[in-house]
C-alpha positions in Angstrom: -50.8 145.1 131.7 -48.1 142.6 131.0 -47.0 140.3 133.8 -43.5 141.9 133.9 -45.0 145.3 134.2 -47.1 144.6 137.2 -46.4 146.5 140.4 -44.4 144.6 143.0 -46.3 143.1 145.9 -45.4 145.0 149.0 -46.3 144.6 152.6 -46.0 146.5 155.8 -42.7 147.8 157.2 -42.3 149.0 160.8 -39.3 150.6 162.3 -38.9 150.0 166.0 -36.6 152.4 167.8 -36.4 154.4 171.0 -34.5 154.7 174.3 -32.2 151.9 175.4 -33.8 150.0 178.2 -37.4 151.1 177.1 -38.3 147.6 175.9 -37.2 147.2 172.3 -36.3 143.5 172.7 -39.7 142.8 174.3 -41.5 144.6 171.5 -39.4 142.7 168.9 -40.3 139.4 170.5 -44.0 140.3 170.6 -44.0 141.3 167.0 -42.3 138.0 166.0 -45.1 136.2 167.9 -47.6 138.1 165.9 -46.1 136.9 162.6 -43.8 139.8 161.7 -40.4 139.1 160.2 -38.1 140.9 162.7 -34.6 142.1 161.9 -32.6 143.3 164.9 -29.9 146.0 165.1 -30.0 146.9 161.4 -27.8 150.0 160.4 -30.0 152.7 158.8 -28.1 152.4 155.6 -29.5 148.9 155.2 -33.1 150.0 155.3 -33.4 150.7 151.6 -31.9 147.3 150.5 -34.3 145.6 153.0 -37.2 147.5 151.4 -36.0 146.3 148.0 -35.8 142.8 149.3 -39.4 142.9 150.6 -40.6 143.9 147.1 -38.5 141.2 145.4 -40.0 138.7 147.8 -43.4 139.1 146.0 -45.5 138.9 149.2 -43.4 136.3 151.0 -42.4 139.0 153.5 -45.7 140.7 154.1 -44.9 142.3 157.5 -41.3 143.3 158.3 -40.2 145.0 161.6 -36.8 146.5 161.9 -35.1 147.3 165.2 -32.8 150.3 164.8 -31.0 151.8 167.7 -27.9 153.5 169.0 -26.0 150.2 169.0 -25.2 151.3 165.5 -23.1 154.1 167.0 -22.1 156.7 164.3 -24.3 155.0 161.7 -27.4 155.8 163.8 -27.3 159.5 162.9 -28.4 158.7 159.4 -31.8 157.2 160.6 -33.9 160.4 160.1 -32.7 160.8 156.5 -33.2 157.1 155.8 -36.8 157.3 157.2 -37.6 160.2 154.9 -36.2 158.3 151.9 -38.3 155.3 152.7 -41.5 157.3 153.2 -41.0 158.9 149.8 -41.3 155.4 148.3 -44.1 153.9 150.3 -45.9 154.2 153.7 -43.9 152.9 156.7 -44.6 153.2 160.4 -42.2 154.1 163.2 -42.7 152.8 166.8 -40.7 154.8 169.4 -40.3 153.3 172.9 -39.6 155.7 175.7 -39.4 155.7 179.5 -38.5 158.2 182.2 -34.8 158.7 183.1 -35.4 157.4 186.6 -36.9 154.2 185.3 -34.2 153.7 182.7 -31.5 154.2 185.3 -33.2 151.6 187.5 -33.4 149.1 184.6 -29.8 149.5 183.7 -28.7 149.1 187.3 -30.9 146.0 187.6 -29.1 144.2 184.8 -25.7 145.6 185.7 -24.9 146.7 182.2 -23.5 150.1 181.0 -25.5 152.4 178.8 -24.2 152.1 175.2 -23.4 155.8 175.1 -22.1 156.5 178.6 -18.5 155.9 177.7 -16.4 156.9 180.8 -19.4 158.8 182.3 -22.4 157.6 184.2 -25.7 155.9 183.1 -27.4 159.3 183.3 -24.8 160.8 180.9 -25.5 158.0 178.4 -29.3 158.5 178.7 -29.0 162.3 178.1 -26.7 161.8 175.1 -29.2 159.2 173.6 -32.2 161.6 174.2 -30.4 164.3 172.2 -29.6 162.0 169.4 -33.1 160.5 169.2 -35.0 163.8 169.4 -35.6 164.1 165.6 -36.6 160.5 165.3 -39.1 160.8 168.2 -40.6 163.8 166.5 -41.3 161.8 163.3 -42.6 158.6 165.0 -46.1 157.4 164.3 -46.6 155.7 167.6 -44.9 156.6 170.9 -45.2 154.2 173.8 -44.1 155.2 177.3 -43.1 152.0 179.1 -42.2 153.6 182.4 -45.2 151.9 184.2 -45.2 148.7 182.2 -43.8 145.3 182.8 -42.8 143.1 179.9 -46.2 141.4 179.7 -48.0 144.7 179.6 -45.7 146.0 176.9 -46.2 142.9 174.8 -49.9 143.2 175.2 -49.8 146.8 174.0 -47.7 145.9 171.0 -50.3 143.3 170.2 -53.1 145.8 170.4 -51.2 148.2 168.1 -49.8 145.8 165.5 -51.8 142.5 165.4 -53.6 141.9 162.2 -57.3 142.9 162.3 -59.2 139.9 163.8 -56.0 137.9 164.4 -56.1 135.6 167.4 -54.1 136.6 170.4 -54.0 133.1 171.8 -53.8 129.7 170.3 -55.5 126.9 172.3 -54.8 123.3 171.6 -57.3 120.8 172.9 -55.6 117.4 173.0 -57.2 114.0 173.7 -54.9 111.4 175.2 -54.8 108.1 177.0 -53.5 108.0 180.6 -52.0 104.6 180.0 -49.6 106.3 177.6 -48.6 109.0 180.0 -49.6 112.6 180.6 -48.8 115.1 177.8 -45.6 116.9 179.0 -46.8 120.2 177.5 -50.3 120.3 179.1 -51.3 123.4 180.9 -54.6 122.0 182.1 -55.7 118.3 182.4 -59.2 117.0 182.4 -59.8 113.4 183.5 -62.9 111.8 181.7 -62.5 108.4 183.4 -65.5 109.2 185.6 -67.7 108.4 182.6 -68.7 104.8 181.6 -66.2 103.4 179.1 -67.7 102.6 175.7 -64.8 100.1 175.3 -67.0 97.5 177.2 -69.8 97.9 174.6 -68.9 95.4 171.9 -70.8 97.5 169.3 -68.7 100.5 170.1 -65.3 99.0 170.9 -63.9 99.3 167.4 -65.2 102.8 167.0 -63.8 106.0 168.3 -65.0 109.3 169.8 -65.1 110.7 166.3 -68.0 108.4 165.4 -71.4 109.7 166.2 -72.5 106.5 167.9 -69.7 106.8 170.5 -70.2 110.6 170.8 -73.9 110.2 171.6 -73.2 107.5 174.3 -70.4 109.5 175.9 -72.4 112.8 176.0 -75.5 111.1 177.3 -73.7 109.6 180.3 -74.7 111.0 183.7 -72.6 114.0 184.4 -71.1 114.4 181.0 -73.1 117.5 179.8 -72.9 119.1 183.3 -69.1 118.7 183.3 -68.7 120.1 179.8 -71.0 123.1 180.6 -69.1 123.9 183.9 -65.7 123.2 182.4 -66.3 125.5 179.4 -67.5 128.3 181.7 -64.5 127.8 184.0 -62.1 128.1 181.1 -63.5 131.4 179.9 -61.7 133.6 182.5 -58.6 131.5 182.1 -58.4 132.2 178.4 -59.1 135.9 179.0 -56.3 135.9 181.6 -53.9 134.2 179.2 -54.5 137.0 176.7 -54.0 139.7 179.3 -50.7 138.1 180.4 -49.6 137.7 176.8 -49.4 133.9 177.0 -49.6 133.0 173.3 -50.2 129.3 173.5 -51.8 126.8 175.8 -52.7 123.1 175.8 -55.8 121.6 177.5 -55.3 117.8 177.7 -58.5 115.7 177.9 -57.7 112.1 179.0 -59.4 108.7 179.4 -57.8 105.3 179.7 -56.8 104.7 176.1 -57.4 108.0 174.4 -59.9 106.5 172.0 -63.5 107.1 173.1 -64.4 109.4 176.1 -61.5 111.8 175.7 -61.9 112.1 172.0 -65.6 112.8 172.2 -65.2 115.3 175.0 -62.3 117.1 173.3 -64.4 117.5 170.2 -67.3 119.0 172.2 -65.0 121.3 174.2 -63.4 122.5 170.9 -66.8 123.3 169.5 -67.8 125.2 172.7 -64.6 127.2 172.9 -64.1 128.0 169.2 -66.1 131.2 169.5 -64.0 132.6 172.3 -62.9 136.2 171.3 -59.2 136.4 170.5 -58.6 132.6 170.7 -57.9 130.2 167.8 -58.7 126.6 168.8 -57.1 123.6 167.3 -58.1 120.0 168.0 -55.7 117.1 168.1 -55.9 113.4 169.3 -52.5 112.2 170.5 -53.2 108.5 171.0 -56.0 107.9 168.6 -55.1 104.8 166.5 -52.7 103.3 169.1 -53.5 99.8 170.3 
């Protein structure tokens, strides 16, 4: 097959729709965190051009999520036909978010905003009109999520369960070594202080080396209390990382400090990264903020 005749590279397309107040914005944010390219409030008539664009992008838009809702007013009525046309070309998925009328009323009252379809009527009038308009879309949805009993974190977690790539990390953990004399990292979630260990700086054979050198690493980890601390600290972090994933916290920073950020903190950070790299759902990255500074 000639290069010009090859089939276009296509990725996934997900349509996110549903009742106003059921959590479309939360779902869109969660999808964006998962690496989807999210387009908000797109008229149904623009779905086909967007599909064309994903094919022309030759794999640069592998996962596209489109939020379509009644904010499009009269244009929204064309969504069922647009969905059928897209499905005739290639597989797409539709996520429909729903909630009970009582919950939707409470949510609109909490934010003190009118329902987009209520006009001169009440919030309930708007909800009923929207349900009638969305009925055929709901019937054709691939996934229906009722958010009545969910908070925003639980909904984001559910979206992650449904639409994260297979084996993709749900949480990114940065383990950062640093020197206290240069200040605490402002983005640290947890701080460990390694200044209780003997400082290799006072060993002339080790002074010019760093915690990345085996000689320093062996001395640091052989110090009284070092292994015990790392064992206990790794065990203590396990439920923390599990909790971060349950609460949909996507990123965290564990800062490991010593005086200058050169020996003890670097060696300990490396050991912690090795210990925690196998944590389910967690991608670990290691960085040394102050390594190389005088």
